[in-house]
N, C-alpha and C positions, 0 to 999 in steps of 0.2 A: 653725508657720505664723503669720506675723505678722498681727495683727488689722487693721492698715492695708491689708495686701495683700488680705485677704478683703473688706474694704469696697470696695476698688478693683474687685474681681471683680463684686460686686453692682452697682456703679455702671455698669460697662461694659455688662453684660447688660441692666440696666433702661433705660439711656439709649440704647443701641444703637451708640454710637461712643465712641472714646477721647476725642475733643474734648468731647462732651457730658458724659462722665463727669468730665472735668477741671473743667468749669464747675460741676458739682454739688459736687465735693469741694474746689473753690477751690484747685487746684494746676494745674500745667502738663500738657499732654498727654504730654510726655516723662516726667514723673514717674509718670503713670498707667501708661505703657508699661513703665517700669522695675519698678513694683510687680507687674504681671502677669508679667513675665519672671522676677522673683525667686520668685514663687509657683510658677510652672511649674518653675523650677529646683529648688525644695525638694521637689517631688513627682516630678520626672523625667518629666513628661508635658505635652503641649500641652493647655491648658485652654480656650482661646478661639480660635474660628475668626474670623480677621480678614476680615470681609466686611461688607456693609451690609444689615441691621444685624448687629452682632456676635452670635454664638451660641456656646453651650458645646459642647465635645466630650462624650462620655460621661463621661470623668473630670471634666471641668469641671462637669457637672450634679451629680455627687456632691459636689464641693467647694462648689458654689453652695448646695445644700441645707444643708450644714453651716454655711456662712457666714451664711445667713439665721437658722439656729437660734441661732448665737452672737449675732447682732444682737438677737434677741428677748430672750435671757437678759441681755444687757448692758443693754438698756432697762429690763427689770424690776428688775434689781439696782440700777441708778441711781435708779429711782423709790423702791425700798425704803429706800435709804440717804439719800434726800433730797438727792442730789448735783446741783447746778445747777438749771436750769429743769426742770419736770416733763416727763418723756419719755412720749410716747404709743407704745404697742406697735402695730406694724403687723401686721394680720391678713389676709393674702391668702388668699382662699377661692375655689375653683371650684364653680360651681353651674349646673345646666341651666336653661334659660329657663322651662320649665313649672313647675319647683319654685319658682323665684324669684317667679313670679306667683301662687302658690297657698299651699302649706303652709309655705313658708319665711318668710312675712311676719311671724309672731310673733318670729322671730329678729331682724328689723330693729327691732322695737319694743324688744326688750331691749337691743340694741346702742346705741340712742339714749340710754340712760342710762350708758354706759361713757365716762366723761370721760378715762380714761387709755388708750384704745385707739381705733384707726380701722380700719374695714373696707375691704378692697379686693376687691370681688367681680369675678370673671372668669367671664363667661357662656360655657359650653362644653357640648357634648352629653355626656350622662352616660356614653356609651360611650367617650369620649375624654378625660374630665377627669382620669383617673388618670395620663395622660401628663404633665400639668402637675406632678404630684407627683414623678414620676421626674426631671423636668428641674429641680426645685427652684424652680419658679415660685410655688407655693402651699404653705401649711402644712396645708391640709385640703381635701377635695373630696367632693361628692356624686357618686357614680359607680354604674354598673351592674356594675362589676367586683368580684367578691367576693374575689379573690386580693390580699392585701396587697402594696403596693409595698414594695420593700426599705427598711427603716428606718421603716416606717409600721405602724399598727394599723388593722384594719378591723372594723366592726360593722354588722349589718343594721339599717336604719331602718324598713323596711316597703315597701309596694308602692303605686304610683300606677296607678289603673285608667283606661284610655282606652276611649271609646265612639264608634262611628261615628254621626255626626249630620249633618243638613243643615237648611237653612231649609225651612219648610213649602212655600213657593212652588217651590223647586227640586225638592223631592220630588214635587210634583204634576206639574211639567213633564216629569219623567223617570219617570213611573209605568209599570210593566209588569205583566203578569199574574204574580201571585205575589210582587210586590215591586217594587224599583227596577230601572231599566235601568242596571246597573253599567257596561256597556260604553260607554254614551254619556254618562252624567252626569259633568260636570266634577268634578275632584278637586283638592285642595290638597296641597302638601307644605311643610314648614318650611324645609328647605334640601337640599343635595345629599346629606347624610348621613341624611336622614329617608326611610325606605323602608316605613314601617308601612302607609300606605294602599295602596301597590303590592302589598305582600305579602298584604293582605286580598283585593285583587282577584284575585291569583293563586290564593288559596285558594278563590275562587268560580269559577275556571275562565276568568278574563279574561286573555288573553295580551297583547293589544295595549292599552296604557294609554290611557284617554280624555284629553281636553284637561286639562293639569295646570298649575295656577298655583302660584308660589312666593311665600310670605309669611313672611319670616324674623323674626317677632316673635310671642311667645306671645299677647299681647293682640290684635295685628293679625290673627293666624291665626284667633282666635275671632271677631273682628269680621267677617272675610271670610266665614266660614261663615254668620254671621247675615245678612250682606248677600246671600247667595245666589251668591257667586262660585264656590263648589264645596263638596263635602262633605269632611269630615275627621274624624280621630280626635281627640277632645277629652278632656282630663282631666275626670273626673266632678266634681272639686272646682271646676271652672269652670261647671258646669251646674246650679248651685243653683236658678236662676230660669228659665233658658232653656227647659227642657223643660216646666215646669209652666205657663208662660203661653202655650204653643203656638207661640212664635216659632221653635223648633227641634223637629225630630222625630228620633226614633231610627230608623236605617235597618235595623238587624238586631239580633238578640240577641247577636251576637258582642261580645266585649270583650277587652282586653289588660291584664294586670297586669304592670307593670314593676317588678322588685325594685330597690330603691335601697340603697346602702351609704354609710357615712361612713368615709372613710379620712383619717388624720391622722398627723403625725409622732409618733414615740414619744419625746416630749419633755415633761418635767415643767415646764410653763409655765402660769402663772396665766391668761394671755390665751387660750392654746390650750384649756386645761381649761374656761374659761368659755364659749367659743363651742361647744365639743363638747357641753357640758351643754345649751345653748340649742337646738342642732340636734336633739339626742336628744329633748328635751321637746316641741318642735314636731312632730317626726315621730310621736311617740306619740299626740299629740292629733289629728292630721289624716290620717295615712297608714293604709292598711289593713295588717293583719298580713302579714308576708312570705309570699310563695308562689313556687312555681317559675314561671319565665317561660314564655309560650306563649299561643296564641290559645285562648279558651274560647268556647263557643257552638256553633252549627250547623256552622261551618267549623272543622275541627279541625287544620288544618295549622299547626304551631307557628311563631311568628315573634317578633321582638324589636324594640322601639321604639328608634331612635337619634335622639333629638331633644333 
């Protein structure tokens, strides 16, 4: 497999079209097409779906992951040999929004001192981030999937705890005998994949969901809860001050612990080893010890966060 052909595969998928890949590689679109055809000929399979944007087939995803690994090793070898201008290792990582806003922040502080590497963070729900590993889009991912992706290793990081909270004003407006009026009180969701709030409602016997607002940002979601737009399940790491000053109130004793795992390529790379160590250290400092997923508290119907 020719190295230039593998670089053409990366460029086509990253840029989305053969023309854009040609601009990046400073060759003609015809030359890009010839390299992709040659690579496909060498493995005897179609690797790229010619559409807008271009995507990989299953075989192409496997080759793409290998191509990115070769790219990382090439950059590290060039840096070690002092060949040409200093090369920066590209570190694409998938991370869910709640983690990025909370326990992952120390990783960013460490990465600020890495002059030979650049981070490329892809925000994706923890239930879906392992798919980016399968497709060769990232070298590491924070995921809720404990089963290692082929060609990757997995280790448990710990658990994030989510707590149902609302603004004090919203709680007063929807007070009911014995607690909150769950059937009427507005609720928030992060995006279409986030069903934690709805499953808590179901556990409390609420079949018809109340008015539901969508706020697709971790910081925005928290701000919307504080503003009284609706109630939501908030990571306890974001609730350091909100509950103590009375601005927010806990709606129930229920909580959800979501187990998180770090999956990464089985590649002996300085850059990958460095970010793995940073992620592991941050998780040990901020996350709870790992536990089985499921709802804890008065409502015992188990459910899982996908946010």
